[in-house]
VOGU-3710 file (C-alpha; in Angstrom, 3 decimals, decimal comma):
1> mkthaqvvii> -10,625/-9,512/-19,478  -7,155/-10,922/-19,962  -5,733/-13,193/-17,263  -2,048/-12,263/-17,713  -0,392/-8,901/-18,325  2,980/-7,294/-17,939  1,492/-4,331/-16,066  -1,877/-3,818/-14,342  -2,971/-0,243/-13,639  -5,731/0,309/-11,112
11> gggavgvsvl> -7,679/3,496/-11,741  -9,092/5,073/-14,888  -8,643/8,764/-14,280  -6,277/11,043/-16,134  -3,237/9,734/-14,216  -3,910/6,031/-14,695  -4,729/6,388/-18,382  -1,646/8,563/-18,895  0,486/5,759/-17,405  -1,237/3,299/-19,747
21> yhlakagvsd> -0,593/5,526/-22,758  3,081/6,203/-21,897  3,748/2,509/-21,299  2,189/1,577/-24,636  4,199/4,310/-26,398  7,341/2,833/-24,814  6,525/-0,583/-26,272  4,932/-2,105/-23,173  1,547/-2,777/-24,728  0,757/-5,862/-22,673
31> cllieknelt> -1,025/-3,703/-20,111  -4,444/-3,844/-18,490  -6,130/-0,857/-16,875  -8,882/-1,741/-14,420  -11,522/0,908/-13,527  -14,307/0,231/-11,036  -16,730/2,535/-12,896  -16,430/4,566/-16,104  -13,199/6,256/-17,124  -12,830/9,730/-15,560
41> sgstwhaagn> -15,527/9,089/-12,920  -13,363/10,117/-9,942  -11,728/13,523/-9,632  -11,031/13,779/-13,349  -14,524/14,393/-14,722  -15,156/17,547/-12,662  -11,622/19,026/-12,759  -11,264/22,581/-14,056  -8,637/21,352/-16,545  -6,142/24,185/-16,301
51> iptyanswgg> -2,604/23,379/-17,475  -0,111/25,840/-15,950  3,637/25,888/-16,462  3,841/28,301/-13,530  5,009/26,405/-10,442  6,988/27,037/-7,295  9,863/24,799/-8,296  12,077/23,565/-11,124  10,346/20,183/-11,110  6,870/21,670/-11,168
61> mragnyawrl> 7,674/23,906/-14,102  9,077/20,987/-16,109  6,008/18,881/-15,352  3,666/21,626/-16,570  5,710/22,259/-19,684  5,749/18,567/-20,527  1,972/18,429/-20,090  0,991/21,242/-22,443  3,407/20,102/-25,110  1,922/16,601/-24,975
71> ykdlgetvgy> -1,712/17,726/-24,845  -1,640/20,344/-27,585  -1,103/17,734/-30,330  -2,617/14,691/-28,632  -5,950/14,805/-30,411  -4,302/14,785/-33,802  -1,708/12,202/-32,752  -4,231/9,600/-31,619  -7,137/10,543/-33,882  -9,474/11,630/-31,096
81> pityrhtgaf> -10,284/15,352/-31,200  -10,074/17,128/-27,844  -10,770/20,679/-26,743  -7,432/22,215/-25,857  -7,099/26,007/-25,734  -3,755/27,740/-25,420  -4,594/31,001/-23,642  -1,667/32,016/-21,480  -2,184/33,232/-17,927  -1,148/36,033/-15,609
91> wpahtrerid> -0,988/36,206/-11,856  -1,509/39,673/-10,267  0,537/40,668/-7,207  -0,795/42,960/-4,503  2,300/43,053/-2,262  6,017/43,720/-2,599  6,854/40,265/-1,293  4,646/38,684/-3,964  6,543/40,694/-6,600  9,788/39,353/-5,137
101> ffshlvgisk> 8,503/35,813/-5,371  7,293/36,229/-8,955  10,705/37,651/-9,854  12,288/34,531/-8,338  10,054/32,310/-10,480  10,947/34,220/-13,634  14,551/33,505/-12,732  13,867/29,779/-12,354  12,189/29,770/-15,775  15,295/31,344/-17,353
111> glgydlamls> 17,397/28,390/-16,203  14,895/26,050/-17,852  14,759/28,032/-21,058  11,119/29,066/-20,472  9,637/32,500/-21,026  7,801/33,472/-17,858  7,969/37,243/-17,546  7,044/40,089/-15,233  4,117/42,314/-16,225  3,036/45,809/-15,293
121> paemdamhpy> -0,588/46,481/-14,300  -1,102/48,267/-17,625  0,158/45,232/-19,579  -2,276/42,965/-17,750  -5,151/45,312/-18,443  -4,192/45,461/-22,137  -4,145/41,681/-22,660  -7,452/40,936/-20,916  -10,612/42,734/-22,034  -12,462/42,211/-18,750
131> frsgesvmgg> -9,678/42,603/-16,140  -8,991/45,847/-14,272  -5,877/46,016/-12,175  -7,087/48,989/-10,154  -4,965/50,595/-7,472  -4,030/47,486/-5,471  -2,239/45,473/-8,172  1,478/46,250/-8,217  2,433/43,997/-11,107  2,315/40,344/-12,031
141> ifdpyegdvd> 3,842/37,370/-13,736  2,931/36,013/-17,197  2,831/32,322/-18,107  2,662/32,205/-21,904  2,207/28,424/-21,966  -0,923/27,952/-19,887  -4,061/26,560/-21,440  -7,036/24,457/-20,504  -8,279/21,093/-21,663  -11,489/19,120/-21,350
151> psqltqalak> -10,387/16,491/-18,815  -12,786/13,792/-19,971  -11,821/14,231/-23,628  -8,156/14,212/-22,660  -8,515/10,939/-20,765  -10,501/9,297/-23,555  -7,877/10,382/-26,103  -5,095/8,877/-24,011  -7,129/5,683/-23,681  -7,692/5,484/-27,461
161> gardlgaeva> -3,996/6,007/-28,099  -3,127/3,214/-25,657  -5,744/0,827/-27,071  -4,537/1,432/-30,603  -1,110/0,295/-29,458  -2,479/-2,903/-27,935  -3,253/-1,990/-24,322  -6,582/-3,009/-22,792  -9,092/-1,299/-20,503  -11,570/-3,119/-18,241
171> rftqvtgitr> -14,319/-0,750/-17,102  -16,889/-1,414/-14,393  -14,528/-3,904/-12,823  -13,860/-3,889/-9,094  -10,454/-4,862/-7,696  -11,085/-6,999/-4,605  -7,590/-8,077/-3,601  -3,905/-7,968/-4,459  -1,369/-10,598/-3,406  2,216/-11,370/-4,307
181> qpggewhvst> 2,972/-14,847/-5,586  5,968/-16,881/-4,363  7,633/-16,331/-7,711  7,346/-12,549/-7,403  4,355/-12,018/-9,727  1,366/-10,032/-8,554  -2,113/-11,592/-8,441  -4,894/-9,038/-8,845  -8,381/-10,313/-7,997  -11,508/-8,618/-9,389
191> dkgdvvcesv> -15,222/-9,279/-9,541  -14,752/-10,172/-13,205  -11,889/-12,612/-12,783  -8,218/-12,563/-11,819  -5,080/-11,387/-13,592  -1,443/-12,222/-12,937  1,146/-9,569/-13,792  4,736/-8,473/-13,302  3,948/-4,952/-12,098  1,047/-3,102/-10,503
201> vnasgyygra> 0,378/0,661/-10,555  -1,993/2,107/-7,955  -3,462/5,073/-9,838  -6,732/5,134/-7,974  -6,827/8,809/-6,984  -8,663/9,401/-3,721  -9,078/5,632/-3,451  -5,276/5,328/-3,346  -5,309/4,697/0,378  -7,886/1,891/0,016
211> vgemveqslp> -5,837/0,172/-2,698  -2,700/0,622/-0,594  -4,363/-1,181/2,260  -4,807/-4,234/-0,011  -1,012/-4,602/0,121  -0,795/-3,592/3,810  0,364/-0,030/3,175  -1,345/2,933/4,859  -0,776/5,720/2,401  -1,046/9,318/3,668
221> vvtlehqylv> -3,963/10,283/1,423  -6,914/12,418/2,489  -9,719/13,863/0,395  -10,753/17,514/0,657  -13,522/19,553/-0,910  -12,614/21,964/-3,701  -15,137/24,249/-5,325  -15,503/26,369/-8,441  -18,448/27,907/-10,187  -19,445/28,417/-13,822
231> teslpelead> -21,502/31,423/-14,801  -24,302/31,616/-17,253  -23,531/32,850/-20,749  -22,675/36,515/-21,010  -23,671/38,598/-24,055  -20,183/40,116/-24,240  -18,572/36,698/-24,545  -21,172/35,459/-26,981  -20,314/38,417/-29,223  -16,556/37,994/-28,779
241> pknfplvrdp> -15,324/34,406/-29,173  -11,629/35,276/-28,774  -9,644/33,659/-25,954  -8,099/35,742/-23,175  -5,586/34,775/-20,472  -6,553/32,912/-17,377  -6,277/35,134/-14,289  -4,987/33,552/-11,095  -4,867/35,998/-8,211  -3,072/34,346/-5,263
251> dimyylrrer> -3,624/37,235/-2,877  -7,401/37,237/-3,347  -7,225/33,434/-3,850  -9,195/32,881/-7,044  -8,599/31,708/-10,591  -10,790/32,750/-13,509  -10,982/31,814/-17,170  -13,387/31,583/-20,056  -15,680/28,549/-20,107  -17,574/28,554/-23,410
261> nglllgsygh> -19,511/31,851/-23,322  -19,354/32,134/-19,543  -16,675/32,355/-16,863  -15,226/29,741/-14,554  -14,093/30,947/-11,131  -12,424/28,708/-8,579  -11,273/29,505/-5,067  -9,012/28,327/-2,289  -10,406/31,043/-0,029  -11,866/28,838/2,678
271> egrpvwldgt> -10,610/26,488/5,358  -9,484/23,058/4,279  -12,370/20,612/4,652  -11,393/16,940/4,745  -14,174/14,481/4,033  -14,724/10,769/4,581  -12,863/10,763/7,890  -14,647/7,521/8,758  -13,758/5,811/5,490  -14,075/6,340/1,753
281> pdcfanqlfp> -17,426/5,295/0,332  -17,471/2,184/-1,818  -18,548/4,256/-4,803  -18,450/8,020/-5,339  -18,481/7,988/-9,145  -19,521/11,140/-10,985  -20,806/12,636/-7,748  -20,269/15,984/-5,992  -20,535/17,395/-2,527  -23,251/19,903/-1,573
291> dsiddiakvl> -22,657/23,465/-2,741  -21,002/25,771/-0,257  -21,996/29,158/-1,593  -20,836/31,136/1,432  -17,268/29,918/0,915  -16,958/31,392/-2,510  -19,062/34,529/-1,933  -16,345/36,509/-0,167  -13,755/35,701/-2,837  -16,264/36,487/-5,560
301> eaalshvpil> -16,934/39,891/-4,020  -13,224/40,695/-3,934  -12,757/39,480/-7,512  -15,545/41,785/-8,724  -13,336/44,825/-8,151  -10,940/43,465/-10,783  -13,353/41,595/-13,069  -16,521/43,745/-12,991  -18,259/41,618/-15,605  -18,690/38,939/-12,934
311> geagvsrfin> -21,354/41,139/-11,389  -23,475/40,778/-14,520  -23,307/36,991/-14,586  -25,715/34,569/-13,046  -24,376/31,287/-11,724  -25,065/28,317/-13,983  -23,647/25,640/-11,663  -21,391/25,024/-8,670  -18,863/22,196/-8,748  -17,766/21,023/-5,296
321> gpipyspdga> -15,795/17,846/-5,789  -13,184/15,648/-4,112  -9,491/16,536/-4,385  -6,823/14,291/-2,822  -3,940/15,673/-0,733  -0,803/14,279/0,903  0,861/15,805/3,992  3,112/17,975/1,826  0,709/18,593/-1,044  2,818/16,666/-3,576
331> plcgpafglp> 1,717/13,455/-5,322  2,628/9,936/-4,313  4,266/8,767/-7,488  6,971/6,111/-7,598  7,904/2,717/-6,160  6,040/1,393/-3,124  8,238/0,731/-0,113  9,224/-2,889/0,280  7,036/-4,137/-2,605  9,069/-4,995/-5,720
341> nfyhaccfpv> 7,370/-3,950/-8,948  4,500/-2,206/-7,166  4,079/1,513/-7,788  1,870/4,273/-6,509  0,592/7,074/-8,768  -2,127/8,676/-6,726  -2,950/11,745/-4,630  -2,528/14,357/-7,361  -4,065/17,713/-6,326  -3,092/19,068/-9,757
351> githsaaagk> -3,946/15,853/-11,532  -4,748/17,001/-15,045  -1,470/18,907/-15,337  0,673/16,362/-13,513  -0,851/13,282/-15,131  1,517/13,686/-18,077  4,643/13,712/-15,911  3,225/10,821/-13,895  2,883/8,745/-17,054  6,390/9,612/-18,153
361> tltewitege> 7,924/8,958/-14,735  6,194/5,657/-13,993  6,994/4,352/-17,438  10,682/5,104/-16,922  10,615/3,424/-13,497  9,049/0,310/-14,975  11,036/0,078/-18,216  14,414/1,536/-17,213  14,608/1,212/-13,424  15,085/4,946/-12,872
371> pewdmsnwdp> 13,417/8,145/-14,121  15,057/10,835/-16,185  14,152/13,569/-13,733  14,827/13,582/-10,011  11,333/12,919/-8,639  12,319/12,319/-5,022  9,841/14,984/-3,918  7,055/12,822/-5,420  8,460/9,510/-4,118  5,840/7,848/-1,849
381> rrfgdwatfd> 8,665/6,525/0,331  9,330/9,992/1,770  6,605/9,219/4,332  6,598/6,524/6,958  4,143/5,113/9,439  4,332/8,392/11,367  2,192/10,025/8,617  -1,096/8,750/10,006  -4,492/9,484/8,545  -5,257/11,977/11,320
391> ytakrasely> -1,938/13,722/10,742  -2,570/13,822/7,002  -6,051/15,312/7,407  -4,823/18,135/9,650  -1,737/18,947/7,610  -3,573/18,758/4,273  -6,161/21,216/5,584  -3,385/23,653/6,494  -1,789/23,228/3,067  -5,105/23,845/1,310
401> ehqyaipyph> -5,523/27,104/3,183  -2,024/28,095/2,056  -2,375/26,893/-1,517  -1,773/30,413/-2,791  0,379/31,662/0,066  3,907/32,788/-0,780  6,116/29,705/-0,302  8,790/31,337/1,804  11,872/29,121/2,168  11,619/29,145/5,972
411> riwksarpvr> 7,900/28,623/6,489  7,339/26,099/9,291  4,043/24,216/9,168  2,244/24,175/12,496  -0,537/21,612/12,282  -0,565/18,057/13,654  2,616/18,445/15,717  4,506/17,069/17,445  4,575/13,560/16,019  8,102/12,217/16,568
421> rtplydtlka> 10,356/13,771/19,157  13,469/12,827/21,028  13,641/12,724/24,840  15,253/16,206/24,699  12,233/17,896/23,110  10,871/19,514/26,257  14,338/20,441/27,505  15,277/22,196/24,281  11,882/23,880/23,998  12,370/25,353/27,460
431> qgavfgqvag> 15,743/26,709/26,278  14,231/28,587/23,337  14,365/26,005/20,551  12,239/26,918/17,534  11,292/23,552/16,103  10,592/22,506/12,554  9,666/19,089/11,270  11,804/16,703/9,205  10,289/13,336/8,264  7,926/13,735/11,207
441> werafwfetd> 10,757/14,490/13,634  10,784/17,633/15,711  14,190/19,190/15,163  15,456/22,472/16,560  15,936/24,833/13,601  17,307/27,688/15,721  17,352/28,970/19,280  15,821/32,205/20,456  18,025/34,732/22,261  17,306/37,787/24,369
451> vakddgelsf> 17,215/39,904/21,235  15,977/37,387/18,623  12,500/36,090/19,346  10,371/34,072/16,923  7,836/36,627/15,699  6,329/34,448/12,958  7,268/36,964/10,263  8,417/35,524/6,941  10,466/37,203/4,259  12,880/36,701/1,405
461> hhevwheavr> 15,051/39,317/3,059  16,357/39,580/6,602  14,526/37,396/9,125  14,682/37,525/12,899  16,549/34,233/13,205  19,582/35,488/11,241  21,293/37,072/14,240  20,516/34,106/16,453  22,026/31,682/13,905  25,012/33,977/13,449
471> aeceglrdra> 25,679/33,647/17,176  25,307/29,829/16,966  27,817/29,598/14,106  30,304/31,972/15,715  29,999/30,080/19,023  30,821/26,848/17,216  33,705/28,451/15,377  35,250/29,899/18,490  34,200/27,481/21,229  31,809/24,525/20,882
481> gvmdhggftr> 28,235/23,597/20,180  25,833/20,696/20,620  22,878/19,627/18,476  20,236/16,977/19,105  19,878/15,366/15,683  16,754/13,234/15,869  15,852/11,126/12,879  19,209/10,027/11,465  18,659/7,338/8,824  20,652/4,326/9,987
491> yevegpgatd> 21,291/0,883/8,639  23,250/-1,958/10,257  24,973/-4,290/7,820  26,517/-7,476/9,183  27,698/-10,882/8,075  30,564/-12,574/6,240  29,357/-11,115/2,955  28,846/-7,576/4,246  31,967/-6,081/2,705  31,365/-7,616/-0,709
501> fldhvfcgam> 27,740/-6,440/-0,627  28,631/-2,843/0,255  31,485/-2,856/-2,248  28,948/-3,745/-4,907  26,335/-1,146/-3,896  28,704/1,777/-3,221  31,187/3,239/-5,680  33,874/3,889/-3,071  36,169/1,463/-1,272  35,076/0,312/2,145
511> pavgrvklsy> 36,857/1,786/5,176  39,205/-0,230/7,318  38,059/-1,401/10,744  37,757/1,614/13,033  37,523/4,033/10,147  34,747/6,029/8,456  34,173/6,970/4,818  31,597/8,953/2,915  30,475/6,996/-0,116  27,871/7,230/-2,855
521> mltpkgkvws> 25,462/4,861/-4,561  25,277/5,192/-8,345  22,516/3,995/-10,615  23,299/1,644/-13,502  23,331/4,769/-15,713  26,048/6,285/-13,555  23,826/8,905/-11,899  24,125/9,651/-8,165  21,395/7,819/-6,247  22,307/8,660/-2,635
531> eatiarlaed> 25,056/8,808/-0,075  25,962/7,264/3,274  28,540/7,768/5,944  29,926/4,233/6,428  31,492/3,372/9,784  33,232/0,019/10,003  32,853/-1,292/13,556  34,362/-4,744/12,939  35,554/-6,856/10,058  32,009/-7,828/9,100
541> rfllcgptla> 29,948/-5,157/10,874  29,042/-1,700/9,532  26,879/1,235/10,576  25,556/3,416/7,744  24,088/6,878/8,262  22,209/8,571/5,434  19,735/11,363/4,569  16,722/11,467/6,880  14,113/11,584/4,113  15,778/8,809/2,107
551> dqrdhdwmtq> 15,278/6,059/4,695  12,792/3,830/2,852  14,018/4,839/-0,591  17,632/3,874/0,095  16,653/0,696/1,912  14,728/-0,450/-1,163  17,685/0,397/-3,374  20,166/-1,620/-1,336  17,734/-4,514/-0,831  17,574/-5,242/-4,564
561> flpeegvslr> 21,297/-6,116/-4,482  21,194/-8,128/-1,259  22,449/-11,703/-1,666  20,280/-14,582/-0,474  22,597/-15,373/2,420  25,668/-14,085/4,211  24,449/-10,506/4,823  21,832/-8,942/7,061  20,596/-5,428/6,294  18,649/-3,827/9,130
571> rgsafdaalm> 16,825/-0,486/9,053  17,470/1,474/12,161  19,700/0,726/15,131  19,509/0,250/18,869  21,669/3,372/18,954  18,763/5,480/17,755  19,655/8,916/19,124  22,495/11,245/18,206  24,250/14,333/19,533  26,592/16,387/17,402
581> vmgpksrdil> 29,300/17,917/19,567  31,432/20,221/17,481  33,946/23,048/17,740  37,565/23,607/18,826  36,631/23,019/22,520  34,645/19,809/21,863  37,526/17,496/22,829  38,073/19,397/26,090  34,374/19,007/26,903  34,061/15,339/26,040
591> qpltdadlsr> 37,345/13,933/27,382  36,437/14,235/31,087  33,252/12,254/30,430  34,935/9,124/29,047  37,856/6,794/29,710  38,407/6,487/25,969  41,359/8,458/24,596  39,962/11,217/22,386  43,333/12,663/21,429  44,149/13,437/17,850
601> daapwmsvre> 46,379/10,368/17,562  43,943/7,966/19,240  40,770/9,391/17,657  41,804/10,939/14,329  39,479/12,506/11,812  37,240/9,920/10,046  37,605/7,297/12,740  34,974/5,444/14,777  35,045/3,821/18,206  32,548/2,259/20,559
611> itiadaeaia> 32,983/4,096/23,848  31,301/4,756/27,150  30,501/8,410/27,787  28,745/9,712/30,889  28,228/6,001/31,772  26,347/5,355/28,520  27,386/3,220/25,575  27,885/5,189/22,374  29,273/4,859/18,892  31,545/7,861/18,444
621> lrvsyigelg> 32,159/8,976/14,854  34,943/11,533/14,468  33,197/13,283/11,600  31,774/16,701/11,112  29,230/18,032/8,598  30,143/21,576/9,591  33,909/21,546/9,192  35,015/21,773/12,822  36,695/19,380/15,209  33,874/17,257/16,535
631> welhmrsedl> 32,016/14,005/17,062  28,716/12,437/16,214  27,718/10,453/19,276  25,161/7,758/18,487  23,499/6,295/21,595  20,302/4,762/22,880  17,389/7,141/23,329  17,119/6,235/27,011  20,642/7,590/27,541  20,190/10,829/25,592
641> etvygaimre> 19,145/13,095/28,458  21,929/11,858/30,716  24,653/12,315/28,120  23,320/15,706/27,025  23,140/16,910/30,619  26,728/15,872/31,281  27,954/17,588/28,106  26,143/20,814/28,962  27,516/20,862/32,499  31,033/20,207/31,314
651> grsegivqfg> 30,690/22,680/28,482  29,321/25,565/30,474  32,772/26,825/31,407  33,869/26,520/27,779  31,005/28,661/26,493  29,162/25,834/24,749  26,176/26,881/22,579  23,164/25,062/21,251  22,781/24,997/17,487  20,039/23,928/15,083
661> syalnamrie> 19,394/22,974/11,490  19,707/26,501/10,085  23,222/26,811/11,470  24,073/23,265/10,377  23,030/24,049/6,803  24,854/27,383/6,696  28,086/25,771/7,867  27,864/22,776/5,521  27,505/25,215/2,594  30,599/27,061/3,839
671> kgyhgwgadf> 32,416/23,735/3,581  31,047/23,079/0,081  29,481/19,843/1,218  26,790/18,472/-1,048  23,261/18,118/0,314  21,066/15,290/-0,971  18,029/16,636/-2,779  19,750/19,985/-3,295  23,257/19,609/-4,693  23,178/16,048/-6,022
681> gieytaldag> 20,683/13,497/-7,223  19,910/11,216/-10,106  20,105/13,963/-12,705  23,854/14,279/-12,195  26,819/11,987/-12,671  29,521/11,827/-10,052  31,683/13,798/-12,495  29,037/16,514/-12,955  28,669/16,898/-9,195  32,408/16,959/-8,535
691> ldrfvskkkd> 32,089/13,744/-6,549  34,291/11,574/-8,738  37,004/11,666/-6,062  34,739/9,335/-4,064  34,639/6,774/-6,897  37,178/4,001/-6,498  39,417/3,613/-9,529  40,640/0,240/-8,225  37,382/-1,620/-7,745  36,445/-3,845/-10,673
701> rfvgreafle> 32,779/-4,169/-9,711  30,131/-1,776/-8,435  26,737/-0,596/-9,627  27,216/2,064/-12,300  30,904/1,309/-12,917  30,617/0,760/-16,668  28,575/3,920/-17,138  31,037/5,914/-15,014  34,012/4,732/-17,066  32,238/5,845/-20,222
711> qvkqpkdyhf> 31,402/9,196/-18,684  35,075/9,775/-17,862  35,778/9,784/-21,593  33,076/12,365/-22,367  32,821/16,111/-21,657  30,842/16,835/-18,522  27,305/18,160/-18,819  27,643/20,204/-15,646  30,370/21,791/-13,532  29,787/22,138/-9,798
721> agfvldddgp> 31,087/25,427/-8,422  31,042/27,755/-5,447  30,343/31,502/-5,555  30,952/34,437/-3,226  28,565/37,331/-3,685  29,368/40,993/-3,301  27,916/43,178/-0,574  24,776/42,556/1,462  21,331/41,581/0,306  18,890/38,683/0,328
731> dplssepilr> 20,303/35,187/0,382  20,415/33,367/-2,967  17,651/30,792/-3,302  17,663/27,358/-4,900  17,190/27,309/-8,688  18,018/30,996/-9,229  19,850/31,502/-12,518  23,568/32,079/-12,887  24,162/34,488/-15,776  27,087/35,468/-17,998
741> egkpvgyvts> 26,479/38,618/-20,023  22,813/38,325/-19,204  22,446/34,769/-20,517  21,754/31,790/-18,215  24,654/29,360/-17,949  23,677/27,591/-14,733  21,632/27,687/-11,541  22,011/27,784/-7,786  21,443/24,576/-5,804  22,186/25,857/-2,287
751> ggtgfrigrr> 22,707/29,385/-1,015  22,740/31,455/2,115  24,939/33,443/4,437  28,200/31,929/5,613  28,091/33,359/9,105  31,609/32,227/10,040  33,149/34,050/7,061  30,580/36,869/6,981  29,732/36,513/3,276  26,805/35,488/1,120
761> ialgyltidv> 27,699/32,281/-0,713  26,149/29,838/-3,146  26,728/26,410/-4,643  25,479/25,555/-8,077  25,934/24,015/-11,496  27,275/25,625/-14,639  27,025/24,335/-18,164  30,513/25,719/-18,925  33,868/25,018/-17,352  35,286/27,798/-15,160
771> epgevfdiei> 38,287/28,785/-13,144  38,395/30,470/-9,713  38,190/34,240/-10,025  35,768/34,282/-12,956  32,821/36,587/-12,431  29,149/35,890/-13,093  25,818/37,318/-11,997  23,359/35,437/-9,829  19,863/36,780/-10,309  18,302/37,039/-6,842
781> lgsperatvt> 14,613/37,958/-6,708  14,956/39,410/-10,208  18,093/41,489/-9,532  21,479/40,378/-10,940  24,214/40,404/-8,301  27,939/39,984/-8,912  29,213/36,524/-7,912  32,819/35,303/-8,117  33,797/31,659/-8,556  35,818/30,504/-5,554
791> tlpfydpent> 37,809/27,380/-4,774  35,861/25,139/-2,419  35,550/24,992/0,479  34,887/28,612/1,393  35,819/27,965/5,036  39,061/26,362/6,263  40,138/25,157/2,808  42,992/23,089/4,237  40,694/21,280/6,666  43,045/22,041/9,526
801> rlks> 40,188/22,574/11,943  38,561/19,266/11,034  41,802/17,375/11,574  42,900/19,115/14,772
//
């Protein structure tokens, strides 16, 4: 085994070997993959090997499409034949809501240039010789790209391709420790010797948590049981070798495909069962859990009514193997928090499909410093210490049980809560708050009223909270509102070099003392990394507030540019609680509670002051994410109840309302404000996103400046726009296509009802330049609806309310 390498990869499953292969293809052949047993001996060897393009999101569809395109020619490319069958797949729907969701997915595929399509029951029956739609199936969706691959052959082919390019694999080698050297290199100790390297990739599957602990990180990884069965050979299949589509029925919760001359049937139709709650065994190579026949029997019985041939088949074998899950069901794939050149690529519930995208993404992180696609929903830094093992086990079990549930946009997960809550949690709960969870924080999403009670019903159409949120927005528009915003991402930046540091990291000029600016971080390629509201409290003292889920991610990004001395960058703040007090009556409510002058002249829009309010110290930012006169009051948690109580007492006569995240989001869309993870990210330049007004033309130095100046000279790839939709109907959803004459020319990034203006609205990107007044169609749940381009913002375009 070599003693030095550029990259060491720990784990020899499909994901780890894919990373090895992609790195070697990118010219990084000085790589060593270390596997404690044989390649594929973890979750890979027993995986069903299905490769769907169908997914619930833009990113998932791209990952699946990348996988099948890579795998279909891989055997020939590397000279290692593999079994890959391109069969297609269809998903039957037994409910109207499932049809709506499938129609939405077909719309997403249009924006990507894919060919998912809706099917009738008769079309499904015609393309599958053994499927019968019967009376319950209303229709379905067709994925023409799906296939299946032998996972072990796939992994061995990737390994051969990597070896041929110079990479090395050390099998039956146990990693025993990982330490970082004073010079920044990583020292990986094994039972066969040690290796020093520049970068490490933790691709150890359900051992990802154990490897993370070697570098003092407790990753939110839990292992669950997942079972499928393979039937004995059937005479009908022996006589007919032709392929037929995979069937995946989410309402009955099974998937079924051909496996040689038998059938393979898998199921998610049982409760989530986490295993190894007392610790992962030292070795679980090529092993399975005991069969759980009762779990699959009920699903099998239901499937028989649609695939009668199953009743003629004996069971050849059950496969009940380990499958890793995170608290949101997505992989942990990207940089490790606080550990330069250390990456995680583990916890892939759909590992065979997603291993290709993992290899692509990790290679781009290592070789280019940023990936092509926005993979923030895979970034391991989206979780913090709050995502404990117990929390992960409970939430993963709930996710497993909902693997095939319709992913409604407003589903609120119930398990393992509460975790993080502000001192106002019980008070707000008693007042009708319906809480959701953001980065572990309990946050009021909306407030029940006498006529709007949380009934638990989910829909793509009208939901019970709509009228309650309408009242919250109208109350803010006409009077005032207050929101407890737990979980703000905050950074304190201080020191004589603070201004120079922030000027380098952010593309905008720094605010003057006592002022606030919104600014953006660009990548060296000129893409938009993130944003922060920057409040300058003194000449060399700043408070930054950013997206809740980007806390660790953005801290890592800024840290890489931190000078050795002269600047301190601190995550968090002693002022760790926040109240948003907004609306035309907000000044009248707050002024009696403070000696500070809150008049328009003394506290203008985009200003900041340290004040005392209700006898508590606070940092008062005169900013508003909703487009009304208002303040963000940042204070210590121990003062939150006192200040809130004083505001509510003072505001009672002014008709103050409580508002939550649903209202906040609706109002920020009305203002055309970009949301991180929705309307901007690293796939867009500042010019694409319409954020170039925030880029300083006077600064001669900031990250991404050279790329931005080049982009100014080129036509834009995208054009950010706002749309008003005609009439009533379901709210537009993210990723739905924007059409001109039936052809996709863009997609929605944010949509909903603007309750203050009483219209359905959407934000999105077009691939063509447009002018206000031009008319398009937005396809909502499969139905094209007229949408007119409108000058942003939709609400209060002159910002007179903000500046009042």
